[in-house]
C-alpha positions in Angstrom: -53.3 54.6 -40.8 -54.4 55.2 -37.2 -52.4 57.6 -35.1 -49.5 56.2 -33.1 -49.8 55.8 -29.3 -47.7 57.0 -26.5 -47.3 55.4 -23.1 -45.2 56.7 -20.3 -44.2 55.8 -16.7 -42.1 59.0 -16.6 -43.1 62.4 -15.1 -42.0 65.9 -16.2 -42.5 68.0 -19.3 -42.1 65.5 -22.0 -42.9 66.0 -25.7 -45.7 63.5 -25.8 -47.8 65.0 -28.6 -44.7 65.9 -30.6 -43.4 62.3 -30.3 -46.6 60.9 -31.8 -46.8 63.6 -34.5 -43.1 63.0 -35.5 -43.6 59.2 -35.6 -46.7 59.6 -37.8 -44.9 62.0 -40.1 -42.2 59.4 -40.7 -44.6 56.5 -41.0 -46.6 58.5 -43.7 -43.4 59.3 -45.5 -42.3 55.7 -45.4 -45.8 54.6 -46.5 -46.4 52.4 -43.4 -49.9 51.0 -43.1 -49.6 50.8 -39.3 -48.9 53.1 -36.4 -46.3 52.6 -33.7 -46.4 52.5 -29.9 -43.9 54.8 -28.2 -43.0 54.0 -24.6 -41.2 56.6 -22.4 -39.4 54.6 -19.7 -36.2 54.6 -17.7 -32.7 53.1 -17.7 -33.8 50.1 -15.5 -36.5 49.0 -18.0 -34.3 49.5 -21.0 -31.5 47.6 -19.3 -33.8 44.6 -18.7 -35.1 44.7 -22.3 -31.5 45.0 -23.7 -30.4 42.0 -21.6 -33.4 39.9 -22.5 -33.5 40.6 -26.3 -29.9 41.6 -27.1 -27.9 39.9 -24.4 -26.4 43.2 -23.4 -26.4 43.9 -19.6 -26.5 47.7 -19.9 -29.0 50.4 -20.4 -29.5 51.9 -23.8 -31.3 55.0 -25.1 -33.8 53.4 -27.6 -35.0 50.0 -28.5 -37.4 49.1 -31.3 -39.4 45.9 -31.5 -41.4 44.9 -34.6 -44.9 43.7 -33.9 -46.9 40.9 -35.4 -48.7 42.5 -38.4 -52.0 40.9 -37.3 -51.9 43.4 -34.4 -52.1 46.3 -36.9 -49.1 48.0 -35.1 -45.7 48.3 -36.8 -44.0 47.9 -33.4 -42.9 49.3 -30.1 -40.3 52.0 -29.5 -38.9 52.1 -25.9 -37.0 55.3 -25.0 -35.1 55.9 -21.8 -35.9 59.5 -20.7 -32.9 59.4 -18.4 -30.6 58.5 -21.3 -32.1 61.3 -23.4 -31.5 63.8 -20.6 -27.8 62.8 -20.4 -27.3 62.7 -24.1 -29.0 66.1 -24.7 -26.0 67.7 -22.9 -23.5 65.6 -25.0 -25.2 66.7 -28.2 -25.8 70.3 -27.2 -29.5 69.8 -27.7 -32.6 70.3 -25.5 -34.2 67.2 -23.9 -37.1 67.6 -26.2 -34.9 67.6 -29.3 -33.0 64.5 -28.0 -36.2 62.6 -27.2 -37.5 63.4 -30.7 -34.3 62.3 -32.3 -34.7 58.9 -30.5 -38.3 58.7 -31.6 -37.1 59.3 -35.2 -34.3 56.7 -34.9 -36.6 54.1 -33.4 -39.3 54.7 -36.0 -36.8 54.4 -38.8 -35.7 51.0 -37.4 -39.3 49.8 -37.5 -39.5 51.0 -41.1 -36.6 48.7 -42.0 -33.6 50.9 -41.7 -30.4 50.0 -39.8 -26.9 51.1 -39.3 -24.8 47.9 -39.3 -22.4 49.2 -42.0 -21.2 52.7 -43.0 -23.5 53.0 -46.0 -26.6 52.0 -44.0 -25.5 54.4 -41.2 -25.2 57.3 -43.6 -28.6 56.5 -45.1 -30.2 56.4 -41.6 -28.5 59.6 -40.5 -29.7 61.4 -43.7 -33.3 60.2 -43.1 -33.1 61.3 -39.5 -31.9 64.7 -40.5 -34.6 65.0 -43.3 -37.5 64.0 -41.1 -36.4 66.0 -38.1 -35.8 69.1 -40.2 -39.3 68.7 -41.8 -40.9 68.2 -38.4 -39.3 71.2 -36.8 -40.3 73.4 -39.8 -43.9 72.4 -39.1 -43.7 73.4 -35.4 
């Protein structure tokens, strides 16, 4: 598997390398053949995507879009840095930690996990915790 890619239209001290390393850790753990694209963006862009693809006229923190397998990319993960900054305070976390949690969440979605019912939500939370714990031990 090639390394995942990161694209950003945001400035500031963002965990670019950590985001790619975490995504790749998860992809290897989930035996993915393909990398992901991580896009750091803003509320305005995620609101547009949320409206277009989910019919929800509001910003969100993370959106994952599977790609055509012929592209040899598992998919794209869009993260609103502004939402991560707001949520970091709510979760008593650093901005870095919250961005990485969103990277983890989005990557797990592309690996086929979801949280539409309590059992699936529990599984996804456990995987998030496991992968984030493993990643932070490596840092």
